[in-house]
C-alpha positions in Angstrom: 10.4 1.6 -31.2 8.4 0.9 -27.9 7.8 4.8 -27.2 6.4 5.2 -30.5 2.7 4.9 -29.5 3.2 7.0 -26.3 4.9 9.9 -28.6 1.9 9.6 -30.9 -0.5 9.9 -28.1 1.4 13.0 -26.7 1.2 14.6 -30.2 -2.5 14.1 -30.6 -2.9 15.6 -27.2 -1.0 18.7 -28.3 -3.1 19.1 -31.5 -6.2 18.7 -29.3 -5.0 21.6 -27.3 -4.0 23.8 -30.0 -7.4 23.4 -31.9 -9.2 24.5 -28.7 -6.9 27.5 -28.4 -6.3 28.8 -32.0 -5.4 32.3 -30.8 -3.1 31.7 -28.1 0.7 30.7 -27.7 0.5 27.5 -25.5 3.2 26.7 -22.7 4.2 23.6 -20.9 2.2 24.4 -18.1 -1.1 24.8 -20.3 -0.2 21.3 -21.8 0.6 19.6 -18.3 -2.9 20.8 -17.1 -4.8 19.8 -20.2 -3.3 16.3 -20.3 -4.0 15.7 -16.6 -7.6 17.0 -17.1 -8.2 15.0 -20.4 -6.5 11.6 -19.4 -8.1 11.9 -15.9 -11.6 12.3 -17.2 -11.3 9.2 -19.5 -8.5 7.1 -17.6 -11.0 4.5 -15.8 -12.1 3.1 -19.3 -8.6 3.5 -20.9 -5.9 1.1 -21.1 -2.7 1.7 -23.1 -1.5 -1.2 -25.5 1.9 0.1 -25.2 1.6 -0.1 -21.3 1.2 -4.0 -21.5 4.6 -4.2 -23.1 6.3 -2.5 -20.2 5.6 -5.1 -17.6 8.0 -8.0 -18.0 5.9 -10.4 -16.2 3.2 -10.7 -19.0 3.6 -12.4 -22.0 1.7 -12.1 -25.4 -1.3 -14.1 -24.8 -4.7 -13.1 -23.7 -4.4 -9.6 -24.5 -8.1 -9.0 -23.5 -7.4 -10.4 -20.2 -4.3 -8.2 -19.9 -6.4 -5.1 -21.0 -8.6 -5.8 -18.0 -5.7 -6.0 -15.6 -4.5 -2.7 -16.8 -7.5 -0.7 -16.4 -6.9 2.0 -13.9 -8.3 0.8 -10.7 -7.0 -2.9 -11.4 -3.6 -1.6 -12.3 -3.2 0.4 -8.8 -4.2 -2.7 -7.1 -1.8 -4.7 -9.1 1.1 -2.3 -8.2 0.0 -2.3 -4.3 0.6 -6.0 -4.5 4.0 -5.5 -6.2 5.2 -2.9 -3.6 4.1 -5.0 -0.8 6.1 -7.9 -1.7 9.3 -5.7 -2.5 8.6 -4.3 1.0 8.5 -7.7 2.8 11.5 -8.9 1.0 13.5 -5.9 2.1 11.9 -6.3 5.7 13.1 -10.0 5.8 16.8 -9.1 5.0 16.7 -6.1 7.4 15.4 -8.8 10.2 18.2 -11.3 9.5 20.1 -12.6 12.5 17.4 -11.4 14.7 14.6 -13.1 16.8 12.0 -11.3 14.3 11.0 -13.6 11.4 8.5 -11.5 9.8 7.2 -7.9 9.1 4.1 -8.7 11.2 6.5 -9.7 14.2 8.2 -6.2 13.8 5.1 -4.2 13.7 3.4 -5.9 16.5 6.5 -5.4 18.6 6.8 -1.8 17.6 3.0 -1.1 18.5 3.6 -2.6 22.0 6.7 -0.1 22.6 4.4 2.7 22.4 1.6 1.2 24.8 2.0 0.1 28.5 0.1 -2.8 27.7 -2.5 -4.3 25.3 -5.0 -7.2 25.2 -4.1 -10.0 22.5 -7.3 -8.9 20.7 -6.1 -5.3 20.4 -2.8 -5.9 19.0 -4.0 -8.2 16.5 -6.6 -5.5 15.4 -4.1 -2.9 15.3 -1.6 -5.2 13.2 -4.5 -5.7 10.8 -4.4 -9.4 11.2 -6.7 -12.5 11.4 -7.0 -14.0 14.4 -5.1 -17.0 13.8 -1.9 -15.4 12.1 -1.9 -12.6 14.8 -2.0 -15.4 17.7 1.0 -17.1 16.0 2.9 -13.8 16.0 2.4 -13.2 19.6 3.4 -16.9 20.4 6.6 -16.4 18.6 7.3 -13.0 20.4 6.6 -14.8 23.9 8.8 -17.7 23.1 11.7 -15.2 22.2 11.2 -13.5 25.5 10.4 -10.4 23.9 7.1 -9.9 25.4 5.3 -10.8 28.5 1.7 -11.9 29.1 -0.5 -11.9 32.3 -4.2 -12.5 33.3 -6.4 -9.4 32.8 -7.6 -8.7 36.2 -11.0 -7.3 35.0 -11.7 -10.1 32.4 -10.3 -13.6 33.4 -10.9 -14.7 29.7 -8.4 -12.1 28.4 -4.8 -11.7 28.8 -2.7 -8.6 28.7 0.6 -8.5 26.8 3.7 -5.9 27.0 6.9 -5.7 25.5 10.0 -6.5 27.8 13.3 -4.9 28.3 14.7 -7.4 25.9 12.2 -6.5 23.3 12.9 -2.8 23.6 16.6 -3.5 23.3 16.1 -5.8 20.1 13.7 -3.1 18.5 16.2 0.0 18.9 18.8 -2.2 17.3 16.6 -3.1 14.4 15.4 0.6 13.8 18.5 1.6 12.1 18.0 -1.2 9.3 14.4 -0.6 9.1 15.2 3.1 8.2 17.4 1.7 5.3 14.0 -0.4 4.3 12.0 2.9 4.4 14.3 4.7 2.2 14.6 1.4 -0.2 10.7 1.5 -0.6 10.4 5.1 -1.4 13.3 4.6 -3.8 14.0 7.0 -6.5 11.1 9.6 -5.7 12.1 13.3 -5.2 11.2 14.8 -1.8 8.0 16.6 -3.6 6.9 13.1 -5.0 7.3 11.5 -1.4 5.1 14.2 0.1 2.6 13.7 -2.8 2.7 10.0 -2.3 2.3 10.1 1.5 -0.9 12.3 1.1 -2.6 10.1 -1.3 -1.5 6.8 0.9 -2.8 8.7 3.9 -6.1 9.4 2.3 -6.3 5.7 1.3 -5.5 4.4 4.7 -8.2 6.5 6.1 -10.7 5.0 3.7 -9.9 1.5 4.4 -9.3 2.1 8.2 -12.8 3.1 8.2 -14.2 0.2 6.7 -12.0 -2.1 8.5 -13.1 -1.0 11.9 -16.7 -0.9 10.8 -16.4 -4.3 9.3 -18.3 -3.1 6.2 -16.8 -5.6 3.9 -17.6 -9.1 4.9 -18.7 -10.7 1.2 -18.6 -10.2 -2.3 -21.7 -8.3 -2.2 -20.5 -6.0 0.1 -17.5 -5.3 -2.3 -19.9 -4.7 -5.1 -22.1 -2.3 -3.0 -19.3 -0.1 -1.8 -17.6 0.0 -5.0 -20.9 1.0 -7.0 -21.3 3.7 -4.4 -17.6 5.0 -4.9 -18.4 4.8 -8.8 -21.4 7.0 -8.4 -19.4 9.5 -6.3 -16.6 9.8 -8.7 
């Protein structure tokens, strides 16, 4: 029975809570708070063996490596990768039969919709892309007639770009299908869960945006330095 270990862990937690409160009748709210506190305080170093069997992508070999993958921070990163790939597959379907080929094409064009014009560098930075891939997105949008470009009067080395009427028309056509994508990505979450998730994701976005803008992560050494500081804070 796959859920046996989970049930056993829950019973053990109930027993611990009862031992700490021998004179009081406990409620579900008591247990929920105790469980979050207990599991949360030990989670970074705990990997559930039962959890490993729930991911169909993993086989039965190299359990030690799998336990490493399912440590809390690593597991969160893994789930982000999965969600990103699901999202890209949905977006690709929503963009079928349009001049937009990728999610990056859509976000670049949507960003331009909200500005009079931007430099190529600004658009690439806003789209969180490397220069090479960002330049390729701009090339595709130009070729499709969805954006236009001209020389910057103040800096002849730079070029300004803006969305065209054709690009605006396409975006407003695509928006309806992209609404379906958004609903698909948030899936079967309740409204309360969606609000919680949005709050947490925004907190992460603020954290990563700051490091992205300040270019604080340029090497493995930087990764180690920043994560060690985070560990000390937590």
